[in-house]
Biopython code that builds the backbone (N, CA, C, O; Angstrom):
import numpy as np
from Bio.PDB.StructureBuilder import StructureBuilder

atoms = [
    (1, "MET", "N", (86.838, 78.088, 116.759)),
    (1, "MET", "CA", (87.341, 78.880, 117.867)),
    (1, "MET", "C", (86.167, 79.364, 118.699)),
    (1, "MET", "O", (85.152, 79.800, 118.156)),
    (2, "CYS", "N", (86.301, 79.289, 119.991)),
    (2, "CYS", "CA", (85.270, 79.769, 120.907)),
    (2, "CYS", "C", (85.713, 81.094, 121.510)),
    (2, "CYS", "O", (86.902, 81.326, 121.729)),
    (3, "LEU", "N", (84.753, 81.947, 121.771)),
    (3, "LEU", "CA", (85.058, 83.239, 122.364)),
    (3, "LEU", "C", (84.139, 83.459, 123.560)),
    (3, "LEU", "O", (82.918, 83.361, 123.439)),
    (4, "ALA", "N", (84.722, 83.752, 124.695)),
    (4, "ALA", "CA", (83.954, 84.071, 125.895)),
    (4, "ALA", "C", (84.181, 85.538, 126.218)),
    (4, "ALA", "O", (85.295, 86.049, 126.101)),
    (5, "ILE", "N", (83.122, 86.201, 126.622)),
    (5, "ILE", "CA", (83.166, 87.635, 126.886)),
    (5, "ILE", "C", (83.117, 87.876, 128.396)),
    (5, "ILE", "O", (82.250, 87.329, 129.077)),
    (6, "PRO", "N", (84.032, 88.683, 128.925)),
    (6, "PRO", "CA", (83.975, 89.011, 130.353)),
    (6, "PRO", "C", (82.844, 89.997, 130.632)),
    (6, "PRO", "O", (82.681, 90.990, 129.923)),
    (7, "MET", "N", (82.073, 89.712, 131.667)),
    (7, "MET", "CA", (80.979, 90.584, 132.081)),
    (7, "MET", "C", (80.918, 90.606, 133.602)),
    (7, "MET", "O", (81.481, 89.742, 134.273)),
    (8, "GLN", "N", (80.218, 91.619, 134.138)),
    (8, "GLN", "CA", (80.063, 91.743, 135.585)),
    (8, "GLN", "C", (78.620, 91.439, 135.961)),
    (8, "GLN", "O", (77.689, 91.926, 135.320)),
    (9, "ILE", "N", (78.441, 90.643, 136.990)),
    (9, "ILE", "CA", (77.103, 90.287, 137.463)),
    (9, "ILE", "C", (76.487, 91.492, 138.175)),
    (9, "ILE", "O", (77.095, 92.067, 139.078)),
    (10, "THR", "N", (75.275, 91.867, 137.761)),
    (10, "THR", "CA", (74.572, 92.977, 138.401)),
    (10, "THR", "C", (73.352, 92.525, 139.191)),
    (10, "THR", "O", (72.869, 93.245, 140.064)),
    (11, "HIS", "N", (72.853, 91.328, 138.882)),
    (11, "HIS", "CA", (71.661, 90.826, 139.570)),
    (11, "HIS", "C", (71.637, 89.312, 139.441)),
    (11, "HIS", "O", (71.927, 88.768, 138.376)),
    (12, "ILE", "N", (71.292, 88.639, 140.523)),
    (12, "ILE", "CA", (71.159, 87.176, 140.499)),
    (12, "ILE", "C", (69.735, 86.819, 140.904)),
    (12, "ILE", "O", (69.204, 87.323, 141.894)),
    (13, "ASP", "N", (69.126, 85.929, 140.106)),
    (13, "ASP", "CA", (67.764, 85.455, 140.370)),
    (13, "ASP", "C", (67.758, 83.948, 140.201)),
    (13, "ASP", "O", (67.528, 83.443, 139.102)),
    (14, "GLY", "N", (68.011, 83.231, 141.283)),
    (14, "GLY", "CA", (68.062, 81.770, 141.215)),
    (14, "GLY", "C", (69.239, 81.295, 140.393)),
    (14, "GLY", "O", (70.393, 81.570, 140.724)),
    (15, "SER", "N", (68.943, 80.572, 139.308)),
    (15, "SER", "CA", (70.009, 80.046, 138.458)),
    (15, "SER", "C", (70.268, 80.925, 137.235)),
    (15, "SER", "O", (70.884, 80.478, 136.268)),
    (16, "ASN", "N", (69.802, 82.167, 137.276)),
    (16, "ASN", "CA", (70.036, 83.123, 136.205)),
    (16, "ASN", "C", (70.642, 84.401, 136.775)),
    (16, "ASN", "O", (70.497, 84.702, 137.960)),
    (17, "ALA", "N", (71.314, 85.132, 135.919)),
    (17, "ALA", "CA", (71.913, 86.399, 136.351)),
    (17, "ALA", "C", (71.809, 87.407, 135.221)),
    (17, "ALA", "O", (71.708, 87.047, 134.048)),
    (18, "HIS", "N", (71.836, 88.675, 135.598)),
    (18, "HIS", "CA", (71.949, 89.743, 134.613)),
    (18, "HIS", "C", (73.370, 90.270, 134.723)),
    (18, "HIS", "O", (73.850, 90.582, 135.813)),
    (19, "CYS", "N", (74.033, 90.363, 133.582)),
    (19, "CYS", "CA", (75.427, 90.817, 133.541)),
    (19, "CYS", "C", (75.561, 91.979, 132.570)),
    (19, "CYS", "O", (74.768, 92.115, 131.639)),
    (20, "VAL", "N", (76.569, 92.815, 132.793)),
    (20, "VAL", "CA", (76.825, 93.937, 131.889)),
    (20, "VAL", "C", (78.305, 94.001, 131.537)),
    (20, "VAL", "O", (79.176, 93.581, 132.298)),
    (21, "ALA", "N", (78.548, 94.543, 130.351)),
    (21, "ALA", "CA", (79.905, 94.832, 129.893)),
    (21, "ALA", "C", (79.805, 95.913, 128.841)),
    (21, "ALA", "O", (79.054, 95.791, 127.874)),
    (22, "LYS", "N", (80.575, 96.980, 129.041)),
    (22, "LYS", "CA", (80.617, 98.075, 128.075)),
    (22, "LYS", "C", (79.226, 98.624, 127.761)),
    (22, "LYS", "O", (78.943, 98.993, 126.621)),
    (23, "GLY", "N", (78.365, 98.677, 128.768)),
    (23, "GLY", "CA", (77.028, 99.241, 128.600)),
    (23, "GLY", "C", (75.997, 98.295, 128.011)),
    (23, "GLY", "O", (74.846, 98.685, 127.816)),
    (24, "VAL", "N", (76.383, 97.074, 127.727)),
    (24, "VAL", "CA", (75.466, 96.088, 127.163)),
    (24, "VAL", "C", (75.128, 95.061, 128.230)),
    (24, "VAL", "O", (76.021, 94.502, 128.868)),
    (25, "GLY", "N", (73.835, 94.812, 128.423)),
    (25, "GLY", "CA", (73.393, 93.854, 129.414)),
    (25, "GLY", "C", (72.880, 92.575, 128.786)),
    (25, "GLY", "O", (72.345, 92.591, 127.678)),
    (26, "ARG", "N", (73.042, 91.475, 129.487)),
    (26, "ARG", "CA", (72.567, 90.172, 129.026)),
    (26, "ARG", "C", (72.065, 89.378, 130.219)),
    (26, "ARG", "O", (72.622, 89.456, 131.314)),
    (27, "ASP", "N", (71.006, 88.614, 129.991)),
    (27, "ASP", "CA", (70.564, 87.632, 130.964)),
    (27, "ASP", "C", (71.253, 86.317, 130.614)),
    (27, "ASP", "O", (71.227, 85.882, 129.462)),
    (28, "VAL", "N", (71.866, 85.688, 131.609)),
    (28, "VAL", "CA", (72.653, 84.486, 131.373)),
    (28, "VAL", "C", (72.310, 83.417, 132.404)),
    (28, "VAL", "O", (71.753, 83.704, 133.464)),
    (29, "SER", "N", (72.653, 82.192, 132.069)),
    (29, "SER", "CA", (72.421, 81.062, 132.962)),
    (29, "SER", "C", (73.649, 80.804, 133.837)),
    (29, "SER", "O", (74.787, 80.880, 133.372)),
    (30, "LEU", "N", (73.400, 80.501, 135.094)),
    (30, "LEU", "CA", (74.462, 80.134, 136.034)),
    (30, "LEU", "C", (74.566, 78.612, 136.181)),
    (30, "LEU", "O", (75.325, 78.116, 137.014)),
    (31, "PHE", "N", (73.810, 77.884, 135.377)),
    (31, "PHE", "CA", (73.693, 76.432, 135.501)),
    (31, "PHE", "C", (75.041, 75.711, 135.531)),
    (31, "PHE", "O", (75.231, 74.795, 136.332)),
    (32, "LEU", "N", (75.961, 76.107, 134.684)),
    (32, "LEU", "CA", (77.242, 75.394, 134.606)),
    (32, "LEU", "C", (78.128, 75.615, 135.827)),
    (32, "LEU", "O", (79.052, 74.839, 136.071)),
    (33, "LEU", "N", (77.855, 76.658, 136.586)),
    (33, "LEU", "CA", (78.650, 76.933, 137.793)),
    (33, "LEU", "C", (77.771, 76.921, 139.044)),
    (33, "LEU", "O", (77.994, 77.698, 139.972)),
    (34, "GLU", "N", (76.778, 76.041, 139.062)),
    (34, "GLU", "CA", (75.835, 76.040, 140.181)),
    (34, "GLU", "C", (76.499, 75.733, 141.522)),
    (34, "GLU", "O", (75.944, 76.081, 142.564)),
    (35, "ASP", "N", (77.655, 75.101, 141.527)),
    (35, "ASP", "CA", (78.362, 74.809, 142.779)),
    (35, "ASP", "C", (79.375, 75.890, 143.151)),
    (35, "ASP", "O", (80.011, 75.803, 144.201)),
    (36, "GLU", "N", (79.529, 76.898, 142.309)),
    (36, "GLU", "CA", (80.476, 78.003, 142.544)),
    (36, "GLU", "C", (79.760, 79.135, 143.287)),
    (36, "GLU", "O", (78.607, 79.448, 142.989)),
    (37, "ALA", "N", (80.441, 79.737, 144.242)),
    (37, "ALA", "CA", (79.879, 80.882, 144.965)),
    (37, "ALA", "C", (80.016, 82.125, 144.086)),
    (37, "ALA", "O", (81.120, 82.640, 143.911)),
    (38, "LEU", "N", (78.911, 82.604, 143.537)),
    (38, "LEU", "CA", (78.902, 83.797, 142.704)),
    (38, "LEU", "C", (78.047, 84.860, 143.367)),
    (38, "LEU", "O", (76.986, 84.563, 143.914)),
    (39, "ASP", "N", (78.519, 86.117, 143.317)),
    (39, "ASP", "CA", (77.822, 87.225, 143.944)),
    (39, "ASP", "C", (77.711, 88.393, 142.973)),
    (39, "ASP", "O", (78.448, 88.476, 141.990)),
    (40, "VAL", "N", (76.777, 89.291, 143.267)),
    (40, "VAL", "CA", (76.674, 90.528, 142.506)),
    (40, "VAL", "C", (78.022, 91.244, 142.602)),
    (40, "VAL", "O", (78.607, 91.344, 143.680)),
    (41, "GLY", "N", (78.501, 91.733, 141.473)),
    (41, "GLY", "CA", (79.797, 92.401, 141.420)),
    (41, "GLY", "C", (80.911, 91.520, 140.898)),
    (41, "GLY", "O", (81.951, 92.028, 140.478)),
    (42, "ASP", "N", (80.715, 90.197, 140.914)),
    (42, "ASP", "CA", (81.733, 89.284, 140.399)),
    (42, "ASP", "C", (81.852, 89.423, 138.889)),
    (42, "ASP", "O", (80.889, 89.767, 138.203)),
    (43, "TYR", "N", (83.053, 89.150, 138.382)),
    (43, "TYR", "CA", (83.300, 89.107, 136.947)),
    (43, "TYR", "C", (83.315, 87.660, 136.500)),
    (43, "TYR", "O", (83.879, 86.790, 137.165)),
    (44, "VAL", "N", (82.688, 87.420, 135.368)),
    (44, "VAL", "CA", (82.566, 86.070, 134.844)),
    (44, "VAL", "C", (82.783, 86.081, 133.333)),
    (44, "VAL", "O", (82.685, 87.123, 132.685)),
    (45, "LEU", "N", (83.080, 84.907, 132.789)),
    (45, "LEU", "CA", (83.164, 84.752, 131.342)),
    (45, "LEU", "C", (81.852, 84.163, 130.853)),
    (45, "LEU", "O", (81.346, 83.190, 131.412)),
    (46, "ILE", "N", (81.302, 84.770, 129.790)),
    (46, "ILE", "CA", (80.031, 84.345, 129.221)),
    (46, "ILE", "C", (80.284, 83.744, 127.842)),
    (46, "ILE", "O", (80.976, 84.335, 127.013)),
    (47, "HIS", "N", (79.716, 82.563, 127.609)),
    (47, "HIS", "CA", (79.790, 81.930, 126.297)),
    (47, "HIS", "C", (78.413, 81.372, 125.966)),
    (47, "HIS", "O", (77.863, 80.568, 126.720)),
    (48, "VAL", "N", (77.871, 81.792, 124.861)),
    (48, "VAL", "CA", (76.541, 81.408, 124.353)),
    (48, "VAL", "C", (75.461, 81.386, 125.445)),
    (48, "VAL", "O", (74.662, 80.453, 125.532)),
    (49, "GLY", "N", (75.460, 82.430, 126.267)),
    (49, "GLY", "CA", (74.411, 82.583, 127.266)),
    (49, "GLY", "C", (74.645, 81.883, 128.587)),
    (49, "GLY", "O", (73.763, 81.870, 129.446)),
    (50, "TYR", "N", (75.817, 81.304, 128.761)),
    (50, "TYR", "CA", (76.143, 80.603, 130.004)),
    (50, "TYR", "C", (77.387, 81.204, 130.645)),
    (50, "TYR", "O", (78.344, 81.565, 129.960)),
    (51, "VAL", "N", (77.358, 81.304, 131.968)),
    (51, "VAL", "CA", (78.569, 81.658, 132.715)),
    (51, "VAL", "C", (79.423, 80.405, 132.743)),
    (51, "VAL", "O", (78.975, 79.353, 133.199)),
    (52, "ILE", "N", (80.671, 80.515, 132.250)),
    (52, "ILE", "CA", (81.528, 79.327, 132.208)),
    (52, "ILE", "C", (82.700, 79.402, 133.183)),
    (52, "ILE", "O", (83.343, 78.388, 133.457)),
    (53, "GLN", "N", (82.986, 80.605, 133.714)),
    (53, "GLN", "CA", (84.117, 80.721, 134.635)),
    (53, "GLN", "C", (84.045, 82.050, 135.376)),
    (53, "GLN", "O", (83.675, 83.075, 134.803)),
    (54, "LYS", "N", (84.404, 82.020, 136.656)),
    (54, "LYS", "CA", (84.566, 83.249, 137.430)),
    (54, "LYS", "C", (85.996, 83.726, 137.230)),
    (54, "LYS", "O", (86.932, 82.927, 137.261)),
    (55, "ILE", "N", (86.169, 85.046, 137.022)),
    (55, "ILE", "CA", (87.499, 85.606, 136.805)),
    (55, "ILE", "C", (87.691, 86.819, 137.714)),
    (55, "ILE", "O", (86.739, 87.342, 138.292)),
    (56, "SER", "N", (88.929, 87.243, 137.822)),
    (56, "SER", "CA", (89.230, 88.412, 138.640)),
    (56, "SER", "C", (88.929, 89.693, 137.856)),
    (56, "SER", "O", (88.871, 89.667, 136.626)),
    (57, "PRO", "N", (88.738, 90.810, 138.560)),
    (57, "PRO", "CA", (88.559, 92.088, 137.855)),
    (57, "PRO", "C", (89.738, 92.407, 136.937)),
    (57, "PRO", "O", (89.546, 92.964, 135.856)),
    (58, "ALA", "N", (90.949, 92.063, 137.355)),
    (58, "ALA", "CA", (92.135, 92.318, 136.531)),
    (58, "ALA", "C", (92.094, 91.499, 135.240)),
    (58, "ALA", "O", (92.469, 91.998, 134.178)),
    (59, "GLU", "N", (91.643, 90.250, 135.324)),
    (59, "GLU", "CA", (91.531, 89.419, 134.124)),
    (59, "GLU", "C", (90.477, 89.974, 133.172)),
    (59, "GLU", "O", (90.668, 89.967, 131.956)),
    (60, "ALA", "N", (89.366, 90.456, 133.727)),
    (60, "ALA", "CA", (88.308, 91.046, 132.885)),
    (60, "ALA", "C", (88.843, 92.278, 132.172)),
    (60, "ALA", "O", (88.634, 92.435, 130.969)),
    (61, "LEU", "N", (89.524, 93.149, 132.894)),
    (61, "LEU", "CA", (90.070, 94.369, 132.303)),
    (61, "LEU", "C", (91.102, 94.042, 131.224)),
    (61, "LEU", "O", (91.082, 94.635, 130.146)),
    (62, "SER", "N", (91.988, 93.116, 131.507)),
    (62, "SER", "CA", (93.008, 92.723, 130.544)),
    (62, "SER", "C", (92.379, 92.164, 129.265)),
    (62, "SER", "O", (92.831, 92.471, 128.162)),
    (63, "THR", "N", (91.354, 91.357, 129.414)),
    (63, "THR", "CA", (90.670, 90.787, 128.248)),
    (63, "THR", "C", (90.008, 91.878, 127.428)),
    (63, "THR", "O", (90.102, 91.875, 126.201)),
    (64, "TRP", "N", (89.329, 92.827, 128.102)),
    (64, "TRP", "CA", (88.687, 93.918, 127.363)),
    (64, "TRP", "C", (89.714, 94.789, 126.652)),
    (64, "TRP", "O", (89.451, 95.271, 125.550)),
    (65, "GLU", "N", (90.879, 95.001, 127.261)),
    (65, "GLU", "CA", (91.928, 95.781, 126.605)),
    (65, "GLU", "C", (92.388, 95.084, 125.320)),
    (65, "GLU", "O", (92.585, 95.730, 124.291)),
    (66, "LEU", "N", (92.556, 93.761, 125.392)),
    (66, "LEU", "CA", (92.957, 93.007, 124.200)),
    (66, "LEU", "C", (91.879, 93.039, 123.120)),
    (66, "LEU", "O", (92.183, 93.211, 121.940)),
    (67, "LEU", "N", (90.627, 92.874, 123.523)),
    (67, "LEU", "CA", (89.528, 92.929, 122.549)),
    (67, "LEU", "C", (89.433, 94.307, 121.910)),
    (67, "LEU", "O", (89.194, 94.421, 120.707)),
    (68, "ASP", "N", (89.617, 95.353, 122.706)),
    (68, "ASP", "CA", (89.604, 96.718, 122.160)),
    (68, "ASP", "C", (90.738, 96.917, 121.153)),
    (68, "ASP", "O", (90.544, 97.546, 120.113)),
    (69, "GLN", "N", (91.913, 96.384, 121.464)),
    (69, "GLN", "CA", (93.045, 96.494, 120.538)),
    (69, "GLN", "C", (92.737, 95.794, 119.221)),
    (69, "GLN", "O", (93.066, 96.308, 118.151)),
    (70, "MET", "N", (92.110, 94.626, 119.293)),
    (70, "MET", "CA", (91.764, 93.895, 118.069)),
    (70, "MET", "C", (90.767, 94.689, 117.235)),
    (70, "MET", "O", (90.870, 94.718, 116.008)),
    (71, "LEU", "N", (89.814, 95.326, 117.883)),
    (71, "LEU", "CA", (88.817, 96.109, 117.156)),
    (71, "LEU", "C", (89.409, 97.375, 116.562)),
    (71, "LEU", "O", (88.926, 97.870, 115.544)),
    (72, "ASP", "N", (90.455, 97.905, 117.194)),
    (72, "ASP", "CA", (91.091, 99.129, 116.709)),
    (72, "ASP", "C", (92.073, 98.879, 115.567)),
    (72, "ASP", "O", (92.482, 99.820, 114.886)),
    (73, "GLU", "N", (92.456, 97.611, 115.351)),
    (73, "GLU", "CA", (93.417, 97.295, 114.297)),
    (73, "GLU", "C", (92.827, 97.616, 112.928)),
    (73, "GLU", "O", (91.648, 97.376, 112.670)),
    (74, "ASP", "N", (93.652, 98.151, 112.079)),
    (74, "ASP", "CA", (93.280, 98.416, 110.692)),
    (74, "ASP", "C", (93.466, 97.113, 109.909)),
    (74, "ASP", "O", (94.599, 96.655, 109.758)),
    (75, "PRO", "N", (92.385, 96.505, 109.406)),
    (75, "PRO", "CA", (92.514, 95.200, 108.729)),
    (75, "PRO", "C", (93.358, 95.266, 107.465)),
    (75, "PRO", "O", (93.880, 94.237, 107.034)),
    (76, "VAL", "N", (93.510, 96.426, 106.861)),
    (76, "VAL", "CA", (94.309, 96.553, 105.643)),
    (76, "VAL", "C", (95.791, 96.438, 105.962)),
    (76, "VAL", "O", (96.552, 95.850, 105.193)),
    (77, "SER", "N", (96.204, 96.999, 107.101)),
    (77, "SER", "CA", (97.635, 96.979, 107.423)),
    (77, "SER", "C", (98.031, 95.767, 108.260)),
    (77, "SER", "O", (99.219, 95.529, 108.476)),
    (78, "ALA", "N", (97.062, 95.007, 108.726)),
    (78, "ALA", "CA", (97.389, 93.859, 109.593)),
    (78, "ALA", "C", (97.871, 92.677, 108.775)),
    (78, "ALA", "O", (98.189, 91.627, 109.334)),
]
sb = StructureBuilder()
sb.init_structure("model")
sb.init_model(0)
sb.init_chain("A")
sb.init_seg("    ")
for serial, (resi, resn, name, xyz) in enumerate(atoms, 1):
    if name == "N":
        sb.init_residue(resn, " ", resi, " ")
    sb.init_atom(name, np.array(xyz, "f"), 0.0, 1.0, " ", f" {name:<3s}", serial, name[0])
structure = sb.get_structure()
């Protein structure tokens, strides 16, 4: 199973970007979406250090809500 994390672009430097989510920052590669128009403030999905898809703010929020719910689940009662 693959997991991609939604993050927001805060800085772009050529084919690399700095993204943040929940207070955690990462430097990531834009190589896989080099033909996509990406700007500071855009939300993207990150997988193993690469931006793999641009998403809407609503999609990012919805994904984080689901991830938060999974983390809040009690594994004993699940």
